[in-house]
C-alpha positions, 0 to 999 in steps of 0.5 A: 336401386331402392332395394339395394339401399335397403339391403345395405342398411339392413346389413349395416345394422346387422353388422353393428349388432354382430361386432359388439363385445371384447372381440370386435374386429377393427381394421389393422395392418396396412396392405401395401397393394393399395393406393389412395387418391382424393377428390373434393366435393364442390361448394354446390355439392357436386362430386366429379372425379375422373381417374388418371395414372393408376386410377385410369378408367375409374370415375365417380359422380354424385351430388351431395350438398350436405357434404360440400367441401368434404374430402372424398378418399378413393382407395384401390386394392390390387389384390385379387378378390374371391368370395363365396364364388364372386370373383373380381375382374378389377381391383377393389375400389373403396370410396369413403369420407375418412382418410382411414378405413373404419370398423363402423358401419356408415351413418348415411349413404348417398346416391352416386354413379361409379365407373370401373374398368375391368378385364375378362378372364377365367370363366368370364368370357361374356361381358353380359355376365359381369356386374358391379358388386358392392362389399359390405362387411364381407358380404357381396351384393350384386348390382343389376347394371349391364356393362360395356366392353372393358368398363362397367357404369352403375348407379350405386351408394357411397361410402362402400367398396366395389369391384367389377366381377362375376359369379362362378357357381363352381367356385365355393369357398373353403369351409372354416369353422365359424363358432369362435371362443371369446376371451377376456383379459385381466384388464378387460375384466377389471374394467368391466367390474367382473370378478369372482371371489375366493374363499378368503373373500378376495375379489379376482378379475373373472378372466376368460381364457378362450380355450376348449379345455376349462375346469368346472366353474370357469366361464366360457364365452362363444360368438360367431365369426362373421368372416368365417361364416361368410356374410352378416349374421342376422340370428343365432340359435344356441343349444348345449348338450350338457355333461351328465349331472350338469344343471347350468343354464346358458346365458344368451345375449344376441349372437353370444352365449356364455356358460359356466360348466358345473361338472366334469365331462364334455359339453357339446355347444351347437349354433344354428346361424341365419345370415343374409342368404344362408343358414348353417349349423356347427358344433363345438365340444368344450372339455371340462376337467381337472388338473393332472399332476403327480401328487407325490412330487407336484410335477406335471405328467406331461413333462414326466413322460410324453414331452420329456424326451423319453418318447420318440415318435418322429412320424408324429408331427404337427402342421408345422413339421415339428415332432409332437412328442419332442422334448419340451421339459428342458426348454420350459424349465429354463423359461420365464414361465417355469420360474414365474412363482418367484420370491416376490410372489411367495412373499406377497401371499396373495391368491391374486398373484398366484392365479397367474404365477401358479397353475390351477389356482381357481378358487371360485366362490361364485355364490359368495358363501366362503367356500370353493364351489368346485372342490373336485377340481384339484389344483394349486390350492389342494396341496399347498398354501399360497406362500409355502415352498420355494420356487422350482422349475420342476414343480407343476403347480408353481409356475406357468406350466402346461395346463395353465395354457392348454387347459385341464385334462384329467379326472380323479377317481378316489380323490387325490390319493386315488387314480388319475385319468387323462380323459380330455387330452387336447389334440390341438391348441389355438394360437389365440392370444386369449390365454396369454392376455388373462395374465399379460394384460394387467394394465400398467401396474408396477413390475408387470412389463409384458403388456399387450395393449396400451390404454384403450388400444388394440393390437393391429397385428392381432387383427391383421387377417381382417384387412380389406374386408378379410380379402387377405384371408382369401389370397394365398400370397397375403395369407402367409403374413396376414394370418398367424398360421401362415406366419408360423409356417414361414418361421418353421420353414413349412408352407401353410395355406388356407386349406391347412387350417379350419380357423384363421387367426391374426398375428397373435402373441404365440406367433412371435413368442414361444410359450415353451421357450424352445429357442432360448431367445430374449423375451421367448421370441420364436427367432432371433439373430441372422436373417436371410433377405431375398432381394431381386439381386440374390440373397443376403444374410444380415444380423437382425438381432431380435428384429429377425421376428419382424423381418419375417414379414416386413420385407420385399420378398424379392420384388424388383424393378417392375414390381412394387415392394410390399413392406420394405422395412427390413431392407431399408433398415439394413441398407439393402434392396434399393437400386443403387446405380452401382454406387455403394451408399453409406448407412445411418450407422448409429441406428443400425448399430444400436437399435432393432425394431422393438427399441422404437416400436414398443412403447416403454411407458411404465412397461412395454406395450405392443402398440407398434404404431409410432403415431401412438403415445408419441411423447412416451416414445420420444422420451425413450429417445431422449433417455437413450441417446438424443437430447431435445427431441420433440414432435412437430406440430403435426405429431411427426418426429422429423428427425432433425429435419431429415424426414422433411428432406426425404419427403421433398426429394420424393415429391421431386422424383414423383413430379419428374416421373409423371412429367416424363411419363405424360401423366398428371403431376399428382398421379400415383407412381405405378410399378412400371412404365412403357414409353413407345419408341424410347427403351432408354426412358422406359428403363430409367422410369422403371428404375426410378419408380422402383426406388420411389415405391421402395421408399414409400413402402417402408413408411418411415420417410427416412427415419429407418435409414436416412442416408440410404433413402435420401441417396436412392432418391437423389440417384434416381432424380439425377438419372432422369435429368438427361431426358 
């Protein structure tokens, strides 16, 4: 046990060291396969919990006098867990002292005895092969205890996550690239006082785009993705094979490496990573070039030729099934990116404005001598002054064009009047938000309304793939919504699995918004308008408006009686998918008729932020309600908006239904509601319980407690309560 504790502490320290910087991972989107119960540490320090209901078979005992009176939260995750050959034979149980998962390592650990129920399956046919496993920052630590049939009991430490499982040597994880490109947004660079100076002595935030294609003088930052590596990182050795003529020296700090390439060419960066149980090496090529454009009319070669629609290659497709050589010229020309170099920018005559509203304006004077340190990089500044020429969607350097996001791809022989070569054309492009945030995260400055973060916050969507110690990225059912690659596959009608990509992203800017504007939707959304919901009773098409992009993932996915709906927001808002007992339920018409998801969930305080949690910036959100429709709307003392008492009514009805279900099922009053029940010799009661359980879970999975659709939620609960009164 002492060895296990020492190893846990070492891994926790390594974890803290590896999570620094602007790319630190935080818990994110709630996983609705989880249920939570609580226990209280007695005044004498005794902790004793024996599970009932969905926690049947689980128990926890400990003596922690220093934490007397503390609430212990016990969370059960039903998703299958497979990691580096370790396979769970039980749910994953997490024990913690806070009501929400934390990104920080525990400050202290305490002795405890834990019991977990399990079922032999797969290649595990012998109970002697089963052990208690501890999860610490995605690493699996094997305990030495021996199980009894159906349960495993072991001395361990808390707070951590646990499962009963076995090691299948034949199961090897899919190889994922673990070198990751970091980015730094405009706001982050500004906050860190990191600038470069243009030849006019103007300081501009030194952003990092986080792409494999950069220009000389542009900062590049690299780190190790511990989730992809598979265990905590203890040491990293970085080496760089420089392009011919380069003389820069990389700056290495801990697991991260930063360098500023000084000449054109390919730079091969290699990392040898030592973890808690393994060592592995990987390389990444950074391509350093200039901006390509037709110097006679300042138009991009990308849209003049290959992506103008003049080239047909139907068999040449990307992983989502789209033709790579499709016409992007037409859609982009009508987009907000194309017209970004507008009159306001022209009048401002500012390099700071033109850096984001133009392409290739990077006047890096890193030695502060008043001249551009990298004059061989041709861009915005080489053919025009900042405030000349009218805005035009056809001008390559005015507006946000291909290479502003994809990175520079060309070399010039003989200067601007010479020959251009496409030496570094990108074969793929990351869906990371890094490029977007160099401009779309400027803070709440006047006129800039497309901001990603709120003050000091982080997007939970961005980190959706890190839920539950990255369990979701090992589960194909979760992958389609919790990864950006999987979600884009659903949007484009192509199933994308973990095997289809060597990098896994969260729900980034590029998942919901189309930089090219091909759909022609509001805010360059990928989709908008009608949406088909898959219900247990069949498909139904609804007018989702701009909420269609949200409905893609926030739906029950056809779950019916006997299953727990997993995110029922779309169905609840539309008044579909509940068990209505044959009744037609009237809806809360005003919300559905006047609003979609973004109207409430996107905070509009001096702009728009992408912090979707209604619990954040409450006063700003309620001010929007008062400005739009309501009057006198305020938050309760606990911070909730009670919708004129309606959500309190729904909570009361839920408590009533929960108590009735547990009474009839013979369970403790506070037991979590299961997906299904079976009452021996009473099929009528079994059916009634399962109908009621479905409605209860349908409403709790929506998480709004009636705010999305009060009449529908309340009536479903009333109908279920009435249905159980005869038993």
